[in-house]
C-alpha positions as a Markdown table, in Angstrom:
| # | Residue | x | y | z |
|---|---|---|---|---|
| 1 | Unk | -15.4 | -6.0 | -11.6 |
| 2 | Unk | -11.9 | -4.8 | -11.5 |
| 3 | Unk | -13.5 | -1.5 | -9.8 |
| 4 | Unk | -14.3 | -3.1 | -6.4 |
| 5 | Unk | -17.7 | -4.3 | -7.4 |
| 6 | Unk | -19.0 | -7.9 | -6.0 |
| 7 | Unk | -20.3 | -10.4 | -8.2 |
| 8 | Unk | -23.6 | -11.9 | -7.3 |
| 9 | Unk | -22.2 | -14.9 | -6.5 |
| 10 | Unk | -19.3 | -13.8 | -4.5 |
| 11 | Unk | -22.1 | -12.1 | -2.5 |
| 12 | Unk | -24.4 | -15.3 | -2.3 |
| 13 | Unk | -21.3 | -17.4 | -1.1 |
| 14 | Unk | -20.3 | -14.7 | 1.3 |
| 15 | Unk | -24.1 | -15.0 | 2.7 |
| 16 | Unk | -23.8 | -18.9 | 2.9 |
| 17 | Unk | -20.8 | -18.4 | 5.1 |
| 18 | Unk | -22.7 | -16.6 | 7.6 |
| 19 | Unk | -25.4 | -18.7 | 7.7 |
| 20 | Unk | -23.7 | -21.5 | 8.2 |
| 21 | Unk | -21.1 | -19.5 | 11.1 |
| 22 | Unk | -24.6 | -18.9 | 12.6 |
| 23 | Unk | -26.3 | -22.3 | 13.0 |
| 24 | Unk | -23.0 | -23.5 | 14.3 |
| 25 | Unk | -23.1 | -20.9 | 16.9 |
| 26 | Unk | -26.8 | -22.0 | 17.8 |
| 27 | Unk | -26.0 | -25.8 | 17.6 |
| 28 | Unk | -22.8 | -25.3 | 19.7 |
| 29 | Unk | -25.5 | -23.5 | 22.3 |
| 30 | Unk | -28.0 | -26.2 | 22.2 |
| 31 | Unk | -25.4 | -28.8 | 22.6 |
| 32 | Unk | -23.6 | -26.7 | 26.0 |
| 33 | Unk | -27.1 | -26.0 | 27.9 |
| 34 | Unk | -27.7 | -26.9 | 31.5 |
| 35 | Unk | -29.8 | -25.7 | 34.1 |
| 36 | Unk | -28.6 | -26.4 | 37.7 |
| 37 | Unk | -30.7 | -25.1 | 40.7 |
| 38 | Unk | -30.4 | -25.9 | 44.6 |
| 39 | Unk | -31.9 | -24.4 | 47.7 |
| 40 | Unk | -29.0 | -22.5 | 50.0 |
| 41 | Unk | -29.9 | -23.3 | 54.3 |
| 42 | Unk | -31.5 | -20.0 | 54.9 |
| 43 | Unk | -33.7 | -21.6 | 51.8 |
| 44 | Unk | -32.6 | -19.3 | 49.2 |
| 45 | Unk | -33.1 | -20.7 | 45.6 |
| 46 | Unk | -29.5 | -20.8 | 43.7 |
| 47 | Unk | -30.2 | -21.2 | 40.0 |
| 48 | Unk | -27.3 | -21.6 | 37.7 |
| 49 | Unk | -28.0 | -21.5 | 33.7 |
| 50 | Unk | -26.4 | -22.0 | 30.2 |
| 51 | Unk | -29.1 | -21.3 | 27.7 |
| 52 | Unk | -29.1 | -20.6 | 24.2 |
| 53 | Unk | -29.7 | -16.7 | 23.7 |
| 54 | Unk | -33.5 | -16.7 | 23.2 |
| 55 | Unk | -34.2 | -19.3 | 25.8 |
| 56 | Unk | -32.4 | -17.2 | 28.4 |
| 57 | Unk | -34.1 | -14.0 | 27.3 |
| 58 | Unk | -37.1 | -15.9 | 28.1 |
| 59 | Unk | -36.0 | -16.6 | 31.2 |
| 60 | Unk | -34.7 | -13.0 | 32.3 |
| 61 | Unk | -38.1 | -11.6 | 31.2 |
| 62 | Unk | -40.1 | -14.6 | 32.8 |
| 63 | Unk | -37.7 | -13.8 | 36.3 |
| 64 | Unk | -37.9 | -10.2 | 35.8 |
| 65 | Unk | -42.4 | -10.5 | 35.6 |
| 66 | Unk | -42.2 | -12.6 | 39.1 |
| 67 | Unk | -39.5 | -10.2 | 41.3 |
| 68 | Unk | -41.8 | -7.0 | 40.1 |
| 69 | Unk | -44.9 | -8.8 | 40.9 |
| 70 | Unk | -47.4 | -8.1 | 43.7 |
| 71 | Unk | -47.8 | -11.4 | 44.7 |
| 72 | Unk | -44.8 | -12.8 | 43.8 |
| 73 | Unk | -47.0 | -15.2 | 41.4 |
| 74 | Unk | -46.8 | -15.7 | 37.9 |
| 75 | Unk | -48.1 | -18.3 | 35.5 |
| 76 | Unk | -45.0 | -18.1 | 32.7 |
| 77 | Unk | -42.9 | -19.6 | 35.8 |
| 78 | Unk | -46.0 | -21.5 | 37.3 |
| 79 | Unk | -45.3 | -21.3 | 41.0 |
| 80 | Unk | -45.6 | -19.1 | 44.0 |
| 81 | Unk | -42.1 | -17.7 | 45.5 |
| 82 | Unk | -44.9 | -17.9 | 49.2 |
| 83 | Unk | -44.9 | -21.2 | 49.1 |
| 84 | Unk | -40.8 | -22.2 | 48.4 |
| 85 | Unk | -40.6 | -22.4 | 52.6 |
| 86 | Unk | -43.3 | -24.9 | 52.2 |
| 87 | Unk | -41.7 | -26.7 | 49.8 |
| 88 | Unk | -38.7 | -27.0 | 51.1 |
| 89 | Unk | -39.5 | -28.5 | 54.3 |
């Protein structure tokens, strides 16, 4: 072992430490998650969110899909952008 080789137990210990670190990061993301939104006077939606990485990626994909469709409607977000003016009245 004196030639820079790693033993199985050292590799296993390193992997366990990395897994614990990753779980700790995921738990922190879950604990700090929040979503706030409001409508401005001009009717525009303001969205502020802190989400875990996976949930954030899913939201971004849904928003991209909603903004790229001709009808502005998606089943992913379950709302129609064209109906927003009626919602704020």
